[in-house]
C-alpha positions as CSV (number, residue, x, y, z in Angstrom):
1,M,23.2,11.8,-18.0
2,A,24.2,8.5,-16.4
3,S,21.8,6.7,-14.5
4,Y,22.6,4.1,-12.0
5,F,20.2,1.3,-10.3
6,S,20.4,-2.0,-8.4
7,V,17.5,-3.8,-7.2
8,I,16.4,-4.4,-3.3
9,R,16.2,-8.0,-2.8
10,Y,14.5,-10.1,0.2
11,V,16.5,-12.6,1.6
12,P,14.4,-14.2,4.7
13,N,16.4,-17.3,5.0
14,A,20.9,-16.3,3.9
15,A,21.4,-20.4,3.9
16,A,18.6,-20.6,1.6
17,S,20.0,-18.4,-1.0
18,E,16.5,-17.8,-1.1
19,S,15.2,-14.0,-2.1
20,V,12.3,-12.1,-4.3
21,N,12.5,-8.9,-5.1
22,V,11.2,-6.0,-2.9
23,G,12.1,-2.7,-4.8
24,V,14.6,-1.3,-7.3
25,V,17.0,2.0,-6.1
26,V,17.9,4.8,-9.5
27,A,20.4,7.8,-9.0
28,S,22.1,9.6,-10.8
29,A,24.2,12.7,-10.4
30,N,21.7,15.2,-9.0
31,R,18.7,12.4,-7.5
32,I,18.3,9.5,-5.7
33,E,14.9,7.2,-6.3
34,V,13.7,4.4,-4.6
35,R,10.5,2.4,-6.5
36,P,8.8,-0.3,-4.0
37,L,7.2,-3.3,-4.7
38,E,2.8,-1.9,-4.4
39,N,1.6,-5.8,-4.5
40,W,3.3,-7.2,-0.9
41,Q,1.5,-10.4,-1.1
42,R,3.9,-12.8,-2.6
43,V,6.5,-11.6,-0.5
44,K,4.2,-12.6,2.6
45,C,3.7,-15.9,0.9
46,F,7.1,-16.5,0.9
47,A,8.4,-14.8,3.7
48,G,6.3,-15.2,7.1
49,P,5.3,-12.6,9.6
50,S,8.5,-11.0,8.8
51,W,7.6,-9.4,5.6
52,K,5.9,-5.9,7.6
53,D,9.4,-5.0,9.0
54,V,10.8,-5.5,5.5
55,K,8.4,-2.9,4.2
56,K,7.9,-0.8,7.0
57,L,12.0,-0.5,6.0
58,V,11.4,-0.8,2.3
59,Q,8.6,2.5,2.5
60,D,11.2,4.7,4.4
61,M,14.1,4.2,1.7
62,H,10.9,5.3,-0.7
63,D,9.8,8.6,1.4
64,E,13.5,9.7,2.3
65,P,15.9,8.3,0.2
66,A,18.8,10.5,-0.3
67,A,18.9,11.3,4.1
68,F,18.2,7.0,4.4
69,F,21.7,6.6,2.1
70,G,23.8,9.9,3.1
71,I,23.3,10.3,-0.3
72,N,22.0,13.3,-2.8
73,G,22.8,11.0,-6.7
74,A,26.1,9.2,-7.6
75,D,28.0,10.2,-10.4
76,S,29.6,6.4,-10.7
77,A,28.1,2.7,-10.4
78,G,31.3,2.8,-7.8
79,G,30.0,5.5,-5.7
80,L,26.3,4.1,-5.7
81,H,28.1,0.3,-4.3
82,S,30.1,2.2,-2.1
83,V,26.7,2.9,-0.8
84,L,24.9,0.1,-0.7
85,S,27.4,-2.6,-0.2
86,S,27.2,-2.4,3.4
87,W,23.5,-4.3,3.6
88,T,24.0,-8.0,3.4
89,R,21.9,-9.6,6.2
90,V,17.9,-9.7,5.0
91,L,18.2,-6.4,2.5
92,Q,20.5,-6.4,0.3
93,F,21.2,-5.0,-3.4
94,S,22.2,-6.4,-6.7
95,D,25.1,-5.6,-8.6
96,V,24.6,-1.4,-9.6
97,R,24.8,-1.2,-13.4
98,A,24.3,1.3,-15.4
99,S,22.4,3.0,-17.9
100,V,21.7,5.8,-20.4
101,A,18.0,6.4,-19.6
102,P,17.4,9.1,-17.3
103,V,16.0,8.4,-14.0
104,E,11.9,8.4,-14.6
105,E,11.6,6.2,-16.9
106,L,14.9,3.9,-16.0
107,A,12.4,3.7,-12.8
108,A,10.0,2.6,-14.1
109,S,10.9,0.2,-16.5
110,L,12.5,-1.6,-13.3
111,C,9.0,-1.8,-11.6
112,R,8.1,-3.2,-15.0
113,H,10.9,-6.0,-14.8
114,V,11.6,-6.8,-11.7
115,L,9.3,-6.5,-9.6
116,V,7.1,-9.4,-9.2
117,D,3.2,-9.2,-8.7
118,V,1.3,-11.5,-7.8
119,P,-1.1,-12.3,-10.2
120,D,-5.6,-12.2,-9.2
121,D,-6.0,-16.0,-11.2
122,L,-3.0,-17.2,-9.4
123,N,-4.5,-20.5,-8.9
124,S,-5.1,-22.8,-5.4
125,D,-2.5,-25.5,-6.5
126,R,0.5,-23.0,-7.0
127,R,-0.5,-20.9,-3.4
128,R,-0.8,-24.2,-1.7
129,T,2.9,-24.2,-2.9
130,V,4.6,-21.5,-1.1
131,V,2.4,-21.8,2.2
132,V,4.0,-25.7,2.0
133,Q,7.2,-24.4,1.6
134,T,6.7,-21.4,4.2
135,L,5.5,-24.2,7.0
136,Y,8.9,-26.5,5.2
137,R,11.2,-23.9,6.5
138,A,10.0,-23.0,9.4
139,M,10.2,-25.4,10.6
140,S,13.3,-26.3,9.9
141,S,14.3,-22.8,11.2
142,A,13.0,-24.4,14.3
143,F,14.3,-26.9,14.9
144,E,17.8,-25.8,14.1
145,L,17.3,-23.1,16.6
146,R,16.3,-25.7,19.5
147,F,19.0,-28.5,18.9
148,E,22.1,-26.7,17.0
149,R,22.0,-28.9,13.8
150,R,20.2,-29.8,10.6
151,P,17.2,-31.6,10.7
152,R,18.9,-34.5,8.2
153,G,15.6,-35.2,7.5
154,L,13.5,-35.9,9.9
155,I,11.6,-33.0,8.8
156,Q,9.7,-34.2,5.7
157,K,7.7,-32.8,3.1
158,H,5.1,-35.7,2.4
159,A,5.7,-37.1,5.1
160,R,3.9,-40.7,5.7
161,V,1.7,-41.1,8.6
162,P,-0.4,-44.2,9.1
163,G,-4.3,-44.8,8.9
164,R,-6.7,-47.2,10.6
165,R,-7.9,-47.4,6.9
166,T,-4.7,-46.1,4.7
167,T,-1.6,-44.1,4.7
168,H,-1.8,-40.8,4.7
169,K,0.6,-37.6,4.5
170,F,1.1,-34.3,6.1
171,D,1.8,-31.3,4.1
172,V,5.1,-31.0,6.3
173,G,6.0,-33.8,9.8
174,I,8.2,-34.7,11.5
175,V,9.0,-37.9,11.6
176,N,11.0,-40.4,12.6
177,G,9.4,-43.8,12.8
178,S,6.8,-41.2,15.3
179,V,5.1,-38.2,15.2
180,Y,6.5,-36.2,16.3
181,A,4.0,-33.2,14.7
182,G,2.8,-32.2,11.1
183,A,0.7,-29.8,9.3
184,F,-1.5,-29.5,6.3
185,A,-2.1,-26.8,4.0
186,L,-5.8,-24.9,2.4
187,S,-6.1,-21.8,0.3
188,F,-8.8,-20.8,0.0
189,A,-7.5,-17.3,-2.4
190,T,-9.3,-17.7,-5.3
191,G,-12.5,-18.7,-6.6
192,Q,-11.6,-22.3,-6.5
193,T,-14.5,-23.4,-4.6
194,E,-15.6,-26.7,-5.6
195,K,-11.7,-28.1,-5.4
196,Q,-11.6,-26.5,-2.0
197,W,-14.2,-28.0,-0.9
198,K,-12.5,-31.6,-2.2
199,D,-8.9,-30.6,-0.2
200,T,-11.1,-29.2,3.2
201,D,-12.8,-32.8,2.9
202,A,-9.7,-35.5,1.7
203,I,-7.2,-33.9,4.8
204,A,-10.7,-34.2,7.7
205,F,-10.5,-37.4,7.2
206,A,-7.1,-37.9,7.3
207,V,-6.9,-36.0,10.2
208,E,-9.6,-38.2,12.1
209,D,-8.3,-41.6,10.2
210,M,-5.0,-40.7,11.5
211,V,-3.0,-42.5,14.1
212,V,-1.1,-40.7,16.7
213,E,-0.1,-40.1,20.3
214,V,-2.1,-38.0,22.3
215,G,-0.7,-34.4,22.7
216,V,1.4,-34.7,18.7
217,P,0.9,-31.1,17.4
218,V,-1.3,-31.8,13.9
219,A,-2.1,-28.7,12.0
220,V,-4.3,-27.4,9.0
221,V,-3.4,-23.6,7.5
222,L,-5.8,-22.1,6.8
223,D,-5.0,-19.7,3.8
224,A,-7.5,-17.6,4.3
225,P,-8.7,-15.2,1.3
226,P,-9.2,-11.4,1.0
227,H,-12.9,-12.0,1.9
228,E,-14.3,-14.2,4.0
229,N,-16.0,-17.1,1.3
230,E,-18.5,-19.7,1.7
231,S,-15.4,-23.0,1.2
232,Y,-13.0,-21.1,3.7
233,V,-16.3,-20.6,6.8
234,R,-17.6,-24.3,6.3
235,A,-13.2,-25.4,6.8
236,R,-13.3,-24.0,9.9
237,N,-16.2,-24.9,10.6
238,L,-15.6,-28.4,10.3
239,F,-11.8,-28.7,11.5
240,H,-13.5,-26.8,14.8
241,G,-13.5,-29.9,17.3
242,M,-11.8,-31.7,15.4
243,P,-7.9,-32.7,17.5
244,V,-5.9,-30.6,15.0
245,R,-5.0,-26.8,15.7
246,T,-6.5,-24.5,12.6
247,M,-3.5,-21.4,12.0
248,G,-3.4,-18.4,9.5
249,F,-0.7,-18.1,7.1
250,D,0.8,-15.1,9.7
251,D,1.1,-18.2,12.3
252,I,3.1,-20.5,10.8
253,T,6.0,-19.8,12.2
254,Q,4.7,-20.0,16.3
255,W,3.1,-23.0,15.4
256,A,6.4,-24.3,14.7
257,N,8.4,-23.3,17.5
258,E,6.0,-24.7,19.7
259,A,6.2,-27.9,17.2
260,V,9.2,-28.4,17.3
261,T,10.0,-29.1,21.7
262,H,7.5,-32.3,21.2
263,V,10.3,-34.0,19.6
264,P,12.9,-35.1,22.8
265,D,16.5,-35.7,22.1
266,T,16.6,-39.5,21.9
267,A,14.8,-38.9,18.6
268,V,18.1,-36.3,17.1
269,G,20.8,-38.4,18.0
């Protein structure tokens, strides 16, 4: 008996054409199953706070797939495609393909190959890169929501900021001659303690040395470890009382929405 399958993809920003696999649908003539992603840490880093809603939706599909999709199975690729093709927003489905493998075997194979977890030894640089990408997307989306146009270079990665002793760089900043907002990113999710201390000190120096106007929103994202460790607590205490806001990964979207309010209409042109 033939089986048919499709990959469930989360697309947080359709304009950016970026997606992450969050599950698989597998069906035969009298059976339909959904296997969700087990470790959602990668999705959390990729998508920001909305990942929880997506996880619940995929879990609902898993719990009662026949009731959710309104079918007990699919006897052709076209039949399954007709059910899934209406999903065109944040959740989308790949093209339906056929297999000679039974449903259980096919589902297990697909999970191993297309549902990618975050390895425990993911290094700090890669984790920090994900945080920076999330900052950039959040600030760009907030800018477009407010001004109804794209930033066109106003939102920059590695945005240069003058300092009293030297020039510094925000990981992501809104800069147009003047500095309107900016953020740094730190990750403590791995055991690279020495690097975390050095990165914390470098950002603390930059914050103290930068020349920005009073009221300009400056933030440091502290990507928290699974359990509090010394380097994370040290960083949190160090930035407390400095002219910078510390926030967790889930606070990025809210901060970005607040930050773009400091951009004057004259800066957009």
